[in-house]
C-alpha positions as CSV (number, residue, x, y, z in Angstrom):
1,M,-3.6,1.6,-31.0
2,N,-2.7,-2.2,-31.4
3,T,-3.3,-3.7,-28.1
4,D,-5.4,-6.9,-28.8
5,A,-9.0,-6.2,-27.4
6,D,-8.8,-10.1,-26.1
7,V,-6.6,-8.6,-23.1
8,I,-8.7,-5.7,-22.4
9,D,-12.0,-7.7,-22.4
10,T,-10.2,-10.6,-20.1
11,L,-9.4,-7.7,-17.8
12,M,-12.4,-6.0,-17.4
13,K,-14.2,-9.7,-16.8
14,L,-11.5,-10.1,-13.8
15,L,-12.1,-6.5,-12.5
16,N,-15.9,-7.2,-12.0
17,T,-15.4,-10.6,-10.4
18,R,-14.8,-10.3,-6.6
19,S,-11.3,-11.6,-5.5
20,V,-10.2,-10.1,-2.1
21,S,-7.1,-12.1,-0.7
22,G,-8.0,-15.4,0.4
23,H,-11.3,-15.3,-1.2
24,T,-10.6,-15.5,-5.0
25,E,-12.8,-18.9,-5.7
26,D,-14.6,-17.6,-8.5
27,A,-12.1,-15.2,-10.1
28,M,-9.5,-18.3,-10.2
29,D,-12.3,-20.5,-12.0
30,I,-12.7,-18.2,-15.0
31,V,-8.3,-18.4,-15.2
32,R,-8.6,-21.9,-14.7
33,E,-10.9,-22.4,-17.8
34,R,-8.8,-20.1,-19.8
35,F,-5.9,-22.0,-19.5
36,R,-7.7,-25.5,-19.9
37,K,-9.2,-24.1,-23.4
38,L,-5.4,-24.1,-24.5
39,D,-5.0,-27.5,-23.4
40,L,-2.0,-26.5,-20.9
41,T,-1.6,-28.6,-18.2
42,T,-3.2,-26.8,-15.2
43,R,-3.3,-27.9,-11.1
44,S,-3.8,-26.0,-8.4
45,T,-2.2,-25.8,-5.1
46,A,-3.6,-26.5,-1.6
47,K,-3.4,-22.5,-1.1
48,G,-5.5,-22.1,-4.1
49,S,-2.9,-20.8,-6.5
50,I,-3.3,-22.0,-10.2
51,I,-0.1,-23.5,-11.9
52,A,-0.5,-23.7,-15.9
53,T,2.3,-25.4,-18.0
54,L,3.3,-24.8,-21.4
55,N,6.1,-27.0,-22.7
56,G,9.0,-25.2,-24.5
57,S,11.9,-26.5,-26.4
58,T,13.7,-27.7,-23.0
59,P,12.5,-28.8,-20.0
60,E,14.2,-26.2,-18.1
61,G,11.4,-24.1,-16.6
62,I,10.4,-20.4,-16.0
63,I,8.1,-19.4,-13.6
64,L,5.8,-16.2,-14.8
65,S,3.8,-15.1,-12.0
66,A,1.0,-12.7,-11.3
67,H,-1.8,-12.4,-8.0
68,L,-5.2,-12.2,-8.6
69,D,-6.2,-11.4,-5.0
70,T,-6.7,-8.0,-4.1
71,L,-7.1,-5.6,-1.3
72,G,-10.6,-5.3,0.3
73,G,-12.0,-5.6,4.3
74,M,-13.6,-7.7,6.6
75,I,-16.2,-7.5,9.7
76,S,-14.0,-6.7,12.5
77,G,-17.3,-5.8,14.8
78,I,-20.8,-5.0,14.8
79,E,-21.8,-2.3,17.2
80,D,-25.2,-1.9,19.2
81,D,-26.3,1.0,17.4
82,G,-25.9,-1.1,14.0
83,R,-22.2,0.5,13.0
84,I,-20.2,-2.3,11.2
85,R,-16.6,-1.9,12.1
86,L,-14.1,-3.1,9.5
87,R,-10.0,-4.5,9.6
88,T,-8.2,-3.7,6.3
89,I,-7.0,-7.0,4.0
90,G,-4.0,-5.8,2.8
91,S,-2.3,-2.4,2.9
92,Y,-4.2,1.1,1.9
93,T,-5.1,4.2,3.3
94,M,-8.5,4.8,4.9
95,S,-8.8,8.1,2.8
96,S,-8.5,6.2,-0.1
97,I,-11.7,3.9,0.6
98,E,-13.5,6.7,2.2
99,G,-17.2,7.2,0.4
100,E,-16.3,3.9,-1.4
101,Y,-19.3,1.5,-2.5
102,C,-18.8,-2.1,-1.3
103,K,-20.8,-5.0,-1.0
104,I,-20.7,-7.4,2.4
105,E,-20.8,-10.9,1.8
106,T,-22.2,-13.4,4.3
107,W,-21.3,-17.2,5.0
108,D,-23.9,-18.5,2.6
109,G,-23.3,-16.1,0.0
110,K,-25.8,-13.5,0.2
111,L,-24.8,-9.7,-1.0
112,F,-25.6,-6.5,1.1
113,D,-24.8,-2.9,-0.4
114,G,-23.1,-0.5,1.9
115,T,-20.5,2.6,1.7
116,V,-17.4,3.3,4.1
117,L,-17.7,6.4,6.0
118,Y,-15.8,7.8,8.4
119,D,-17.9,8.3,11.8
120,N,-17.6,12.0,11.9
121,T,-18.3,12.8,8.0
122,S,-21.2,15.3,8.0
123,V,-20.1,18.8,8.5
124,H,-23.4,19.9,9.4
125,I,-23.5,17.8,12.4
126,H,-20.0,17.7,13.5
127,G,-18.4,20.8,11.9
128,L,-15.7,21.2,9.7
129,E,-12.7,21.0,11.7
130,K,-13.9,17.4,13.5
131,A,-15.3,16.1,9.7
132,S,-11.5,16.9,8.8
133,E,-9.7,14.9,11.1
134,K,-7.3,12.1,10.3
135,R,-9.1,9.1,9.3
136,K,-7.9,6.0,11.3
137,E,-9.3,2.2,10.9
138,E,-11.2,2.5,14.3
139,K,-13.1,5.6,13.3
140,M,-14.5,4.1,10.0
141,H,-17.5,2.1,9.4
142,I,-19.9,0.6,6.7
143,R,-23.2,2.6,6.3
144,L,-25.5,-0.5,5.3
145,D,-28.2,-0.3,2.7
146,E,-30.7,-1.7,5.1
147,K,-33.3,-0.1,7.5
148,I,-31.6,-1.3,10.4
149,S,-30.9,0.4,13.8
150,S,-29.4,-2.4,16.2
151,K,-27.0,-4.8,15.9
152,K,-29.5,-7.2,16.5
153,E,-30.9,-6.6,13.1
154,I,-27.7,-7.1,11.6
155,L,-27.6,-10.6,12.8
156,E,-30.9,-11.2,11.8
157,L,-29.8,-10.6,8.1
158,G,-27.2,-13.1,8.5
159,L,-24.0,-10.7,8.6
160,S,-21.4,-11.7,11.4
161,V,-18.0,-10.9,12.3
162,G,-15.6,-12.3,9.7
163,N,-17.7,-11.6,6.6
164,Y,-15.7,-10.3,3.8
165,I,-16.3,-6.6,2.5
166,H,-15.6,-6.2,-1.1
167,F,-14.8,-2.7,-2.8
168,D,-16.5,-1.5,-6.0
169,P,-14.0,-1.6,-8.4
170,R,-15.8,1.0,-10.9
171,P,-13.7,-0.1,-14.1
172,V,-13.7,2.2,-16.9
173,R,-12.2,2.0,-20.4
174,T,-11.7,5.5,-21.6
175,K,-11.9,6.6,-25.3
176,S,-8.0,8.0,-24.7
177,G,-7.0,4.2,-24.0
178,F,-6.8,4.6,-20.0
179,I,-8.0,1.8,-17.9
180,K,-8.8,3.3,-14.5
181,S,-10.1,0.9,-11.7
182,R,-9.4,-0.6,-8.3
183,H,-7.5,-3.8,-8.3
184,L,-5.2,-3.4,-11.8
185,D,-2.6,-4.5,-9.1
186,D,-2.4,-7.2,-10.1
187,K,-5.5,-8.2,-12.4
188,A,-4.0,-6.6,-15.1
189,G,-0.7,-8.9,-14.8
190,V,-3.0,-11.9,-14.5
191,A,-4.7,-10.5,-17.7
192,I,-1.0,-10.4,-19.6
193,L,-0.3,-13.4,-18.7
194,I,-3.3,-15.0,-20.1
195,E,-2.7,-13.1,-23.2
196,V,1.1,-14.1,-23.5
197,A,-0.2,-17.9,-23.3
198,E,-3.1,-17.5,-25.9
199,R,-0.6,-15.9,-28.3
200,L,2.0,-18.4,-28.0
201,V,-0.7,-20.9,-28.8
202,R,-2.6,-19.4,-31.1
203,E,0.7,-18.6,-33.2
204,E,1.8,-22.0,-32.6
205,I,5.1,-20.8,-31.2
206,T,7.2,-22.9,-28.9
207,P,9.0,-21.0,-26.2
208,M,12.6,-21.4,-25.4
209,R,12.1,-22.9,-22.2
210,T,9.2,-24.2,-20.4
211,L,6.7,-21.7,-18.8
212,H,5.1,-22.3,-15.7
213,Y,1.9,-19.8,-15.3
214,L,2.0,-19.3,-11.6
215,I,-1.2,-17.2,-10.3
216,T,-1.5,-16.4,-6.6
217,S,-4.3,-16.0,-4.4
218,Y,-2.1,-14.2,-1.3
219,E,0.0,-11.8,-2.3
220,E,-1.6,-8.5,-0.6
221,V,-1.0,-10.4,2.6
222,G,2.5,-11.3,2.0
223,H,2.5,-14.8,1.2
224,G,1.3,-15.5,-2.4
225,A,4.0,-17.7,-3.8
226,A,5.6,-19.1,-0.5
227,G,5.4,-22.6,-0.1
228,F,5.8,-26.0,-2.0
229,L,5.7,-25.1,-5.8
230,P,5.3,-28.4,-7.8
231,V,7.5,-27.4,-10.5
232,K,11.2,-27.2,-10.9
233,A,12.5,-23.7,-12.8
234,S,15.5,-21.7,-12.6
235,E,13.7,-18.3,-12.9
236,F,11.3,-16.3,-11.0
237,I,9.5,-13.5,-13.3
238,A,6.9,-11.5,-11.2
239,V,4.5,-9.6,-13.3
240,D,2.9,-7.1,-11.1
241,M,2.5,-3.4,-11.5
242,G,5.3,-0.4,-11.9
243,V,4.2,2.0,-9.6
244,A,3.7,5.4,-11.6
245,G,3.6,8.9,-9.8
246,H,5.4,12.0,-8.9
247,G,8.9,11.0,-7.8
248,R,8.8,7.8,-9.9
249,E,10.4,6.9,-13.4
250,S,7.5,4.4,-14.2
251,S,5.1,5.5,-16.7
252,E,1.6,4.7,-17.3
253,D,2.0,4.0,-20.9
254,S,5.2,1.6,-20.8
255,V,6.5,-1.6,-19.1
256,T,8.1,-1.0,-15.8
257,I,11.5,-3.0,-15.1
258,C,11.9,-3.2,-11.7
259,A,15.8,-3.4,-10.1
260,A,15.0,-3.2,-6.7
261,D,12.0,-3.6,-4.1
262,S,11.8,-3.4,-0.3
263,T,13.4,-6.6,0.0
264,G,16.5,-5.7,-2.2
265,P,17.5,-5.7,-6.0
266,F,16.3,-8.2,-8.4
267,N,18.7,-10.6,-10.2
268,Y,21.2,-8.1,-11.9
269,Q,21.4,-10.8,-15.1
270,I,17.8,-11.0,-15.6
271,T,17.0,-7.2,-15.1
272,K,20.0,-6.4,-17.8
273,R,18.4,-8.9,-20.0
274,L,14.9,-7.6,-19.9
275,I,16.7,-3.7,-20.7
276,E,18.2,-5.3,-23.5
277,L,15.4,-7.0,-25.0
278,A,13.1,-3.8,-24.7
279,E,15.8,-1.7,-26.1
280,A,16.3,-4.5,-29.1
281,N,12.6,-4.8,-29.9
282,S,11.8,-1.2,-29.6
283,I,9.6,-1.5,-26.4
284,P,8.7,1.2,-24.4
285,F,10.1,0.9,-20.8
286,T,11.6,2.3,-18.0
287,V,13.6,0.7,-14.8
288,D,12.7,1.7,-11.6
289,T,12.9,1.0,-7.8
290,F,10.3,0.8,-5.2
291,P,10.9,1.1,-1.3
292,H,7.2,0.4,-0.4
293,Y,6.7,-2.5,-2.5
294,G,7.1,-6.4,-2.2
295,S,5.7,-9.1,-4.6
296,D,5.2,-12.7,-4.9
297,A,9.4,-13.2,-6.1
298,A,10.5,-12.0,-2.7
299,A,8.0,-14.3,-1.2
300,A,9.1,-17.5,-3.2
301,L,12.7,-16.6,-2.3
302,K,11.9,-16.0,1.3
303,S,10.6,-19.5,1.4
304,G,13.1,-21.4,0.3
305,L,12.8,-21.3,-3.5
306,D,16.4,-21.3,-5.4
307,V,15.8,-19.0,-8.5
308,K,16.8,-16.1,-10.1
309,H,14.2,-13.5,-9.7
310,G,12.8,-10.3,-11.9
311,L,10.0,-8.1,-11.7
312,I,8.2,-6.3,-14.7
313,G,4.6,-4.8,-15.3
314,P,2.7,-1.6,-16.6
315,G,3.0,1.6,-15.0
316,V,-0.1,1.9,-12.7
317,D,-0.9,5.4,-11.3
318,A,-2.3,5.9,-7.6
319,S,-1.6,2.4,-6.5
320,H,-3.5,0.9,-3.6
321,A,-6.4,3.3,-4.2
322,N,-8.2,4.6,-7.4
323,E,-5.9,3.1,-10.1
324,R,-5.1,3.6,-13.5
325,T,-2.9,2.8,-16.3
326,H,-2.8,2.9,-20.3
327,E,-3.5,0.2,-23.3
328,K,0.1,1.0,-24.2
329,A,1.5,-0.1,-20.8
330,L,-0.4,-3.6,-21.2
331,E,0.8,-4.1,-24.7
332,A,4.4,-2.9,-23.9
333,T,4.4,-5.7,-20.8
334,I,2.9,-8.2,-23.4
335,D,6.1,-7.8,-25.8
336,L,8.6,-7.7,-23.3
337,I,7.2,-11.0,-21.4
338,Q,7.1,-12.7,-25.5
339,A,10.9,-11.4,-26.0
340,Y,12.1,-12.6,-23.1
341,V,10.3,-16.4,-23.1
342,M,11.7,-16.4,-26.9
343,S,15.3,-15.3,-26.1
């Protein structure tokens, strides 16, 4: 395995840093500092995205995008008996978070531990049939790890409606090279882009075109790259996950080249060029389409950005749940991006 340890270390650090969509400041600080250490011109947008620029042989620009925001929750209500209700941030099933440990963050930054539970979890109380009912958002609650029994006691702790709920990512790197964790979508993509930038700078390689690394903070809710981007570019390459699993072509040990998602096809010339580069450089890859998938590339185009767009990323199993990828997929994605920016 030739995967640079740096990309794994970066990924683990990002996975362990809370960054639910709309509340990504701490994780963005990590990314901003990494780009600044490379002496890249780095700026922030009003929405909280980061753009770091690496000058190329020509001023013609390519945007390389990944999103740092993740799925999460928010307190939507506090009941008289102390049950905390939640609403989703991003798209996921209730069964995928049942039993998950979490932290609730107060407005002044205090963190309280809890567990996501179905109202009728206990078989001994409700019986097997009722405990096996379909999980719905209105039937899920947070069991707070504090001695409380009323809404008044919860409010006295400083908790309120609107507080963020952060799910425990539980990142693990296995001896066999797998990385399993929540939020590989898309912290794997962010770690990959940081690694690409560091390799180019470290090896004193000047890309053919100027590279604008765009790290966004609202992708999971649909408008991450939408809006004004203070750079000129002719292409937009989103680096996001490839959806691996039954019925799909994507694999956990290769880079996925996405030909189309729920918004339609990606630019044909870019998709074809990515395939040609992967073949020419013996990079393990698959081509796939995703009917239930959107990305920052689509958000950028919908907001009026006039660019050719494409999407690649490491294959990730069990997306928007307990995700898993492999070191080989990270390395393949890094190699394909490097080949593309040098072509």
